[in-house]
N, C-alpha and C positions, 0 to 999 in steps of 0.2 A: 106399854108395857107387855111381855108375852102372854098372847091367850091360851098357846098349847104345851103343856110342860114338854119338855125332850123327849122325858122321860117314855110317855107315853109312845113317838114316832121311834125311839130307837129300835125295841124288838122286830119294828116289820123292816126297817132299814137292814139292820142286821141280819135278817132271814135268805137276804141277798147278796148276789155275788157282788163285793167292795168295789168295783171300779163299774158295775151296774149303778148302786146306789147312789153313786157321786156322781154320775150323770146325771140321774131322776132330779137329787137334790140340787145340782145346777141348773136342769133344766126349768124345775118348779120356782125356784129360786127370779132367773132369767122373767118367768111370763109373771111373775105376782109383783113384781118390784115396782115401786113407785103407786102400790094401787092399793086399796083399803086394806084388799088381806094381807099387804105386809104388816099387820097386826098381829097375824098369830104369831110370832116369831119377834119383832123389833122390839128395841130398851130403850131405856133412856139412856146418853152418853154420858157418863160422869165425868164433870169437869177438873180436870188437873191438868191446867198445859206447862207444860217446858218447853224447852226454845233448845234447838240441836239442829248443828249444822246449819245455822240461818233463818230454821223453819221452826214454827210455831204449831206443835203439835199438840190436839185439845185434849187428850190425855196420854198417858206412857201403853195401853195395852193395841198390837196393832196386831192384823193377821198377814203370816208369813204366803212365803210364794207357794205355789203347785198345787192349791185349790183351784184357783180361776187361770185357767192357763191362760184362755183367749180375752178374758177383761170384758165376759158376760153378764157381770151381775155386781157390779164395781157398788151400785146401790143397795143390792137387795145385801150384800155383806156389811155395807157402814150404814147400815137401820140396824145389825147388833149391837151398837156402841164404841164400836171401834173407834180409836182416834186417828188412825191410818192403816190402811188397805193396802196391800203391795200385790201384781197379780205379775202373769205370768209363768214361767217363763218364758220368750218370745224366739222365734229363730228367724233369719232371714228368708228364706222360703216356710212354706209347710210344708209339716212329713207329721209320718204316721204315729212315730216312737217305736218301738219294741211288742214283739207279741206277746200276743196276751194267751194266759192271763200272766197280770204285771201287777197287782197289787192284792194283799195278803195281810188279814186282820191276828191278831194273835190276843186275847182278848182276856187272858191271862196275866198278861205283861202289860197292859194298856196301850200295846203297840202295835204300827203298823209295818212292811217292809212291802215299798212299792221300787217297778226298774220302768217304767212310764217311760226313759225317754228322751224327754223334750217334745213330746204329741204336741200337737198344735195348729193352727189353721197358718199361719206364717204372719209378717211383719204387717203387710197393707190392712188384714182382715182385724188383727190385734190393734193397731190406732182407728180404726173404723168403728169396734164398739169402744173404747175408751171415747172418742168424740162426739157417742151417742148416748152416755151418762149425764143426767143432770148434774152430775158432780163435776162432771167438765166443764159446764153451761154456769152451773154456780163461778168455778175458777176461774171464766170470761169479765164477772162481776170484779175481782178484789180490787182492780184498780181504781172503781168506782166506791171502795170501803167494804164492801162486802165480805168477808170472808168465809171461804170455806167450810162446811161442817168439820171434816176430815181433810187429810191428806193423803198421793195416792203415789206409790210407788210402782214403778215400772221395771220391771227384773227380764236383764236380756243373757244369751245362749250364744250358741253357736250352734249350725247346724251339721246331723250325724255324720254326713258324707264329707264336710269337707274337710280335706287334711290337719291336723293340727296344728304343722308349721304355718300354713291358713286362718288359723282361728282367729287370729285379730283383725282379720278381713270383717267377720263375720259381727264380732263387735263393735265394730265400728261404722256398718253397716245400720244394722239396731240404735248403737248410739246415735245416729244423724237423724233415723225417724220419730225415736220416742220421745227424743229430749225436749222439744217444744210444750209436752202434753205432759209431763212429769211433775210432779213435786221433788225428787229426786230418783237416779236410776243407780241399780242395784246390776254389778258384775257379776253372774254368776258364772263359778269357775270350779264349784265343790260339790257337785252333782256326781254320785259315784256310776251315774247308769248312762254317761257317752262316753264313747272308748274314748282314754287317754286324756280326757277334760282337765282328771286333778292331776297332772303333769304341771299345768298351767300355775299353779301354786309355788311348782319351785323355782328356786331364787331367779336363774336366767330370764326364764320363760316368762314371771310374774313380771320382773323390770322392762322388758323387753315391751309384753301387753302395756302394764300400767304407764308407762312411757307414753306411748300410741295413744291409747287414752285421755291422759293429760293433755297431750297437744291437739286432740282433736276437740276437748272441751272448750277450750279456749279460743277457737277459733267460731265454733257454736257460740257462746255464749255472746263475740262478738255478733254473729248473723242476728240473732234472736234477742239481745238487750236485756238478757238474763244469765246469771250462773247455780246453773242446775248442779244439784251435790250431786257426787256417786260415793256409793258404797260399795265395799267390795265383801262377796260373800265368803268363805271361808268351810273348811269341814273339823269335824270333831276327831279327828285321827291321824292329828299331827302331834309334834315331839314339843318338849319347851326351845330347843336349836329352832325348828321349824316357823313356829309363833315366832320368834322371836327375828328371824328373817323376814316372816310378812309385816309386822310390823314397822320393821324399817323401812321396808320401800311402799307403804302404806303412808309413809310421812314421809319418803322423798320425793314421791311423786306429786303429793298435796291431795291424794284421797281423802274426802268429807268426812270419811268413817266404814265403821268394817259391821256383818253382820256376823255370828257366832252363834250357831254351828248350822251345816245344812245336818243331813241324815249319815249316818255310821254304819261300817262295814262289820265292825266287831257284833259278833254275836253271845260271846259269854252272857249275859242277863238272860238271854234265851233260850239257853243251851237247854235240847230237848222238847219244848216246845213245838207242835207243830206249826210247820211254815219255818221254823225257826233258819232252814236252810237253802230257804229261796235266795237267789242270787238277788240284790239290791239295796237300795237303803234302810236300814230301820231307822224310824222316826218312835217317838212315843215316851214313856217312863225311863226306859233303859237309858236314854238317851239324856236327860239331866245331870247324872255329875257328872260324863264328860264334856258333854257342853259347857258345863260353870266352871268346871278345870279351864278351857280355855280362854274362857272370859276374864278370868284370874290373871290367866297367864299374859295376855293382852293389857286388861289396864295399867299392868307392871310394867308392860314396854312400855305400853304408849305414853303413862302417863295421867295425871287427872285432866278435863276436858277434851278428850279426843273422844267421838261418835262412839258407842258398843251399841248394837241394838241387840241385845240379848235373845236365842231361840233354841227349842228342842228341850222336849220334856215335862213340857206344863202344861199338868192336869189339874190343878187347882189351886186356888189364890194364894196358898202358900212358894208355891212352886214359881210360881212370877216374883215374889218378893226374894226367894233365893237368888233370881238372876239378880233382880235390882243389887240384893246385898255382893255380889260375887264380882261388882263393877258394870255390869251392865247400865246405860242411861233410861232405854224403854226395851219393850221386851214384845215378840211375837210367839200368836200360837196356833197351830194346826193341826195336826193330831187329837189334840185335848177336845178342840172345836166339835170332832168326830164324836169322842168317848164319853164328853159330857156336855154337848149342845152350848147354843146362844148365850143361856145364862153363864158362863164361866167369863164371860167379856169380861158383864158388869161387875163380875166377882172378884176376880185380878184386878182391873182399875179401880176398883172401893177400897181394897187392902193393901192396895200401892199408896194410895192416896192419903190413908190412916198413917200408914208405917212410918214414910218420908215427909 
């Protein structure tokens, strides 16, 4: 049970530069995870198991990638009651990302704009952090009948310096590295902050990339004696025809699921607000309807039974329920955690359980 209401911490955090507040929070989580100080924010995990892509999710609320890019705080984030936590995006080599400032709050819209650009410490450091987590050690006991308390997703991308024509090389290098340690792997082709990355969502480029991923996955499954599910994360800025092409390509290459959606480039909902014209991806409340539209279109194109993780604009438990109604199986939050705090995790998981 949380001992410190987030409402007391938020004014201090919001008085800081957004990226400074972000790093300060992650540093604190990394320091206190696994210690009694974790009681300051931890919450009981709602028990609402669901099986998806062959995985047993403890409940239907997860953390979206992007918050913990270097996998430093897996245990600390898990203590907030998530059924699954996704970390990354990681790239083969360390890179600084885009110049600062690169994160902006739009409080009136309960939104953020970021243009981080996959800043991370690289694949080797990322894997080392995953292996240091207590969750990883618990996962090692699953063969002995001890199930881990939550699932772990590892999100992979390409280095900014890698030409888009060679993007597949980066994804395969990352897949090779993270495969043994992930409950599922996410292929991130939808960040707007790496030049030309979203071009990988187009018909031919996506077909080529996922064909290579599928081929390598078969070799890795044989090598490691396990078949790790692979999800693909897509953008909200897609029309019906584009969604249909993506759905068909996912099925053609036997991908295990789709994550809908990433941040948006659209600014209609925040026009006139401070920072609204900053370059980058917009997240938070303005993305809810766009994301739900794509989820609904995906469900229609993919049919029942194809796993969909819904993310984008969840600022309340009702928002989380709306994602399930739109067609998602489970949901993820990120910006909502910043605006509402850890209590949102349990609230959302409890209402989903009650409603469905």
